[in-house]
C-alpha positions in Angstrom: 96.4 16.8 88.5 99.8 17.7 87.6 99.7 17.3 83.8 96.1 18.7 83.7 97.8 21.6 85.6 100.4 22.3 82.8 97.7 21.9 79.9 95.7 24.5 81.5 98.8 26.8 81.7 99.0 26.6 85.5 102.5 26.0 85.6 103.5 27.5 89.2 100.3 25.2 90.6 101.8 22.4 88.8 105.3 22.7 90.3 103.6 23.3 93.7 101.7 20.2 93.1 105.0 17.9 92.2 106.9 19.2 95.0 103.5 18.5 97.8 104.2 15.0 96.5 107.7 14.9 98.0 106.2 16.6 101.2 104.1 13.4 101.6 106.8 10.8 100.7 104.7 10.1 97.8 106.7 8.8 94.6 105.8 10.4 91.2 105.5 8.7 88.3 107.6 8.8 84.9 104.1 11.0 83.9 104.6 13.7 86.6 108.2 13.8 86.6 107.8 14.9 82.9 104.6 16.9 83.2 106.6 18.9 86.3 109.8 19.2 83.8 107.4 20.7 80.7 106.2 23.2 83.0 109.8 23.8 84.3 110.7 24.5 80.5 108.0 27.1 80.2 108.6 29.1 83.5 112.1 28.6 82.1 113.6 27.9 85.7 117.1 26.6 85.8 116.6 26.3 89.6 114.3 24.4 89.5 115.0 22.0 86.4 118.2 21.7 88.5 116.3 20.7 91.7 114.2 17.7 89.7 117.4 16.6 88.2 118.7 16.0 91.8 115.9 14.8 92.6 115.7 12.3 90.3 119.6 11.5 91.1 118.9 10.9 94.8 115.7 8.4 94.1 117.9 6.2 91.7 116.3 7.0 88.0 117.7 6.2 84.9 118.4 9.1 82.9 117.5 7.4 79.2 114.0 7.0 77.3 111.7 10.1 77.8 113.2 11.2 81.5 116.6 12.4 79.2 115.0 13.5 76.6 112.9 16.3 79.1 115.7 16.7 81.0 117.5 18.1 77.9 114.6 19.8 76.6 113.8 21.5 79.7 117.8 22.7 80.3 117.6 24.4 76.8 114.3 25.7 77.5 115.8 26.8 80.8 118.9 28.4 79.2 121.9 26.3 79.9 122.1 24.0 76.9 125.6 22.4 78.4 123.5 20.6 80.7 121.8 19.4 77.6 124.5 18.1 76.3 126.5 16.1 79.5 122.8 14.6 80.1 122.4 13.6 76.4 126.4 12.4 76.2 125.6 10.4 79.7 123.3 8.1 77.8 124.3 5.0 76.2 121.0 4.2 74.4 120.3 7.0 72.8 116.7 7.0 70.7 115.1 9.2 68.3 113.6 11.6 70.8 116.9 12.1 72.8 118.6 12.8 69.6 115.5 15.4 68.2 115.7 16.8 71.3 119.4 17.7 71.6 119.6 18.9 67.9 116.8 21.3 68.9 118.3 22.2 72.1 121.1 23.5 69.9 119.0 25.3 67.1 117.0 26.9 70.0 120.3 28.6 71.3 122.2 29.3 68.0 124.3 26.6 67.6 123.0 25.9 63.9 126.2 24.0 62.5 126.1 21.8 65.8 122.8 20.6 65.2 123.7 19.5 61.4 127.3 18.2 62.8 124.5 16.0 65.3 122.0 15.4 62.5 125.0 13.1 61.1 126.4 11.7 64.3 123.0 10.6 64.3 122.5 9.3 61.0 125.9 7.4 61.3 124.6 5.1 64.2 121.8 3.9 61.9 118.9 6.2 63.4 116.4 7.4 60.8 115.0 11.0 61.4 111.5 11.9 61.0 109.0 14.7 60.1 110.4 16.1 63.9 114.1 15.8 63.7 113.7 17.7 59.9 112.1 20.7 61.5 114.5 21.0 65.0 117.2 21.0 62.2 115.4 23.4 60.0 115.0 25.8 62.8 118.7 25.1 63.6 119.6 26.4 60.1 117.0 29.6 60.2 118.5 30.8 63.2 122.2 30.7 62.6 121.6 32.2 59.1 122.6 28.8 57.3 120.5 29.3 54.1 122.4 26.6 52.0 122.6 24.3 54.7 118.8 24.6 55.4 118.2 23.8 51.4 120.8 20.4 51.6 118.6 19.5 54.6 115.1 20.0 52.9 116.4 18.3 49.8 117.9 15.3 51.6 114.6 15.0 53.8 112.6 15.0 50.5 114.4 13.1 48.6 116.8 10.9 50.0 114.4 9.5 53.2 111.1 10.4 50.6 109.5 12.1 53.4 107.3 15.2 51.9 107.3 18.7 54.0 104.6 19.5 56.1 103.1 22.7 56.0 105.8 23.6 58.9 109.1 22.8 57.0 107.3 24.7 54.5 106.7 27.8 56.8 110.0 27.1 58.5 111.7 27.2 55.1 110.6 30.5 54.1 111.4 31.9 57.3 115.6 30.3 56.4 115.2 32.2 53.2 113.3 35.5 54.6 115.6 35.8 57.6 118.6 35.9 55.2 116.7 38.9 53.0 116.6 36.5 49.8 113.5 37.9 50.3 112.4 37.2 46.6 114.0 33.5 46.8 111.4 33.5 49.6 108.3 34.5 47.8 109.4 32.4 44.5 109.4 29.8 46.9 106.2 30.4 48.0 104.6 30.7 44.7 106.3 27.5 43.7 104.9 25.7 47.0 102.7 22.4 46.1 100.3 23.1 49.1 98.6 26.4 50.2 100.9 28.5 51.9 99.5 28.9 55.4 99.2 32.1 57.5 102.5 31.0 59.1 104.1 31.6 55.9 102.8 34.5 55.3 103.8 35.7 58.6 107.6 34.5 57.7 107.5 36.9 54.7 105.6 40.2 56.3 107.4 39.7 59.5 111.5 40.0 57.1 109.6 42.3 54.5 109.0 44.7 57.8 113.1 43.8 58.9 114.4 44.8 55.5 112.4 47.5 54.4 110.6 45.5 51.4 107.2 48.0 51.0 106.2 46.2 47.9 106.4 42.3 49.5 105.3 43.6 52.9 101.8 44.9 51.4 101.4 41.4 49.2 102.2 39.5 52.3 100.1 41.4 54.7 97.1 41.2 51.9 97.6 37.6 51.9 97.0 36.9 55.4 93.9 39.3 55.7 92.8 36.9 53.2 93.5 33.9 55.6 90.9 31.7 58.1 93.4 32.2 60.8 92.3 34.6 63.1 95.2 34.9 66.1 96.4 38.6 67.2 100.1 38.1 65.9 98.8 38.4 61.9 97.0 41.7 62.5 100.2 43.1 65.1 102.3 42.4 62.1 99.7 43.8 59.4 99.4 47.1 61.6 102.7 47.4 62.4 104.1 47.3 58.1 101.1 50.2 57.9 102.5 51.9 60.5 106.2 51.8 59.7 104.3 53.2 56.3 102.6 55.7 58.1 99.5 54.9 56.9 97.8 55.6 60.2 94.4 55.0 58.4 95.1 51.9 57.8 96.1 50.8 61.0 93.0 51.7 62.4 90.8 49.7 60.1 93.2 46.6 60.9 92.6 47.3 65.1 89.1 48.0 64.3 89.0 44.4 62.1 90.1 42.6 65.5 87.9 44.1 67.6 85.0 43.2 65.3 86.2 39.5 65.6 87.4 39.5 69.3 90.7 38.8 68.8 92.7 40.8 71.5 96.4 41.5 71.2 98.9 39.2 72.9 100.5 42.2 75.9 103.9 41.8 76.2 105.1 39.9 79.0 108.4 39.3 81.0 109.3 37.4 83.9 112.5 36.8 86.0 113.1 34.8 89.1 115.2 35.8 92.1 115.5 33.6 95.3 112.9 30.9 94.6 110.0 33.7 93.0 108.9 34.7 89.4 108.5 38.4 89.0 106.7 39.5 86.1 106.2 42.7 83.9 103.9 43.7 81.7 104.6 46.3 79.4 104.7 50.0 81.1 103.7 48.0 84.2 103.7 49.8 87.7 101.8 47.4 89.7 105.2 45.5 91.0 105.9 46.5 94.6 109.1 48.2 94.0 108.0 49.9 90.7 109.3 53.2 92.0 113.0 51.9 92.4 112.7 49.9 89.4 112.2 52.9 87.2 114.5 55.2 89.0 116.8 52.1 88.3 116.2 52.2 84.6 116.4 55.4 84.1 119.8 55.9 86.0 121.1 52.9 84.0 119.6 54.6 80.8 122.2 57.6 80.8 125.3 55.3 81.6 124.6 53.4 78.2 123.8 56.9 76.3 127.4 57.5 77.3 128.5 53.9 75.3 126.3 55.3 72.4 123.0 53.8 72.9 120.0 56.0 71.3 116.2 55.0 71.4 115.7 54.0 68.1 111.8 55.0 68.2 111.3 54.0 64.7 111.1 50.1 66.1 107.9 52.2 68.4 104.8 51.6 65.4 102.5 54.1 67.3 101.1 57.7 66.2 102.3 59.6 69.3 104.9 62.1 69.5 108.6 61.3 69.5 108.9 61.6 73.3 105.8 59.1 74.0 107.8 56.9 71.7 110.8 57.0 73.8 108.8 56.0 77.1 107.1 53.4 75.6 110.6 51.8 74.6 111.9 52.5 78.2 108.9 50.8 79.6 109.0 47.2 77.8 108.6 44.8 80.0 111.9 42.8 79.2 113.6 46.2 80.3 111.3 46.2 83.3 112.6 42.9 84.5 116.1 43.9 83.9 115.9 47.2 85.6 114.6 44.2 88.9 117.2 42.6 88.2 120.2 45.1 88.5 118.5 46.3 91.3 118.0 43.2 93.7 120.9 41.0 92.6 124.6 41.2 93.2 127.4 42.6 91.2 128.3 39.9 88.9 125.3 37.9 88.9 124.1 36.3 85.8 120.5 38.3 84.9 117.8 35.4 83.3 114.6 36.8 81.1 112.3 35.2 79.7 109.5 37.2 77.1 106.6 36.1 75.7 106.9 37.9 72.1 109.9 38.6 69.9 112.5 41.2 71.6 112.6 44.5 69.7 115.8 45.5 67.6 115.8 48.4 70.1 115.6 46.1 73.6 118.6 43.6 71.9 120.5 47.1 71.4 119.8 48.4 74.6 120.6 44.3 76.2 124.0 44.5 74.7 125.3 47.9 75.5 123.6 46.9 79.2 125.7 43.9 79.4 129.1 45.1 78.9 128.4 48.5 80.9 126.5 45.6 84.3 129.7 43.9 83.8 126.8 41.2 83.6 126.0 38.1 80.9 121.9 38.8 80.4 120.0 36.1 79.2 116.8 36.2 77.3 114.7 34.0 76.3 112.1 35.6 74.0 109.4 34.1 71.4 112.1 33.2 68.6 115.2 32.1 70.5 117.8 32.5 73.0 119.5 35.5 73.4 123.2 35.0 75.6 124.4 39.1 76.0 128.1 39.0 77.1 130.3 42.2 76.7 128.2 44.1 74.4 127.8 41.2 71.7 124.5 38.9 71.6 124.9 34.9 71.0 122.6 35.2 67.6 124.9 37.5 65.5 121.9 40.1 65.2 119.9 37.4 63.5 116.6 36.4 64.8 
């Protein structure tokens, strides 16, 4: 039942069932434990993973095999990669899944060089990597700006280990090259791929074209995406944004009408924060929270402080045909800012605020959070759709590379 809840996105309910087992003194098996950890990872609840970890120790479970790998993965998804490393280092018999988990854990926190070092340790211990391991390693290189290292990893996979790349590996390589602003090289890579480029490949190229203001390549990628069979809201939002950035509002409207005709709905921005064992969820421009008025007031006052430190709203990242003032209000009501406002309102000074967002954090909010960490003298941790961001003293761990 716990596993069914997790598979259907009922994460809170899955954890409630898990805790009910303990109340009735029913000992959970490995499947229930791993499912509970999976729910915890999706919720990014550091408090709950520590509770489950403590339960495992108290009940005498050996931290090895699938349990150890799940703990490594869950701690990383909850923003504490140091605990992932401690779990990994405590295991004597390390299998491929555990090695892959720790490589991926470092990758999602932007520790690409450490991920590469771990890969070398793994192969030195005669553990043979598979497709998933290389995918984790390429992801780590991509999110750390390690373009040359990523190219070498791709070649090692193909020529040393004789593993034929999956579509996901090709998409990761395009993402790696695109993020490094090597857009022409990325386009050349796509043209020479031995398989048909997937929508993920064109999305990576389009996203980077938007970030690096490459109009020509962006339009090409948008055209290819529109021709693809994949019907997901993400591709339409990217296409719409590339048109909006160029002021082509008629084309934006055509994309939105096509979405409506296909029954495709845009995924709304959503962020959540855990305070005192309760998860508080915020949607973009949300006013449903009981403390909504207090949150807005806190954010308004805090934003004024940030402006004295140099913050200026970057309305160019608002892809709506509205006035400049309306664009500023849209930025100020992004879901991650509402979650931050709530965190500042209800937690003591110095308390680390941890926020999870379902989409990529926008450039303006990223700047906002950097300055916010300096002004509030707090560590702010944001997990977005791409990676983790640890904001401290005005600096982000991603090095502005996400």
